[in-house]
C-alpha positions, 0 to 999 in steps of 0.5 A: 397469525397464531398467538403462539407463533407470534410469541415464538417469533418475538422471542426469536427476534429478541434472541437475535437482537441480543446476540447481535448486540453481544457480538457487535462490540468485540467484532468492531474492536477486532476490526479496528485492531486488524486495521491498525496492524495493517496500517502500521505494517504498511507505514513501515513498508512505505518508509523503507520503500521511500528510502530505497527509492531515494537511494536509487534516484541518486544512483540513476542521477550519477548514471545519467551524468556519466551518459551525458559526458560520454555523449558529449565525447562522442559528439566531439569525436563525430565533429572532428571527423574520423582521422582514419578516413 
């Protein structure tokens, strides 16, 4: 290989290495900041979603109890038979 070409390629490799090292730290810091913000927002969403879920569970439980009462009343009426027959 030509010595001039070899020297050129070595300089190019050194510049690329320097550029890579110079951008690696800011890129890593930016990625960590973005990850932190995403996780923080997800945590906020998860807390409110959990609160809504718990609230809805209470409503559903109340409705289930009302349905059971209605089912019991219908069963009692069916057992007694229809007085209009």
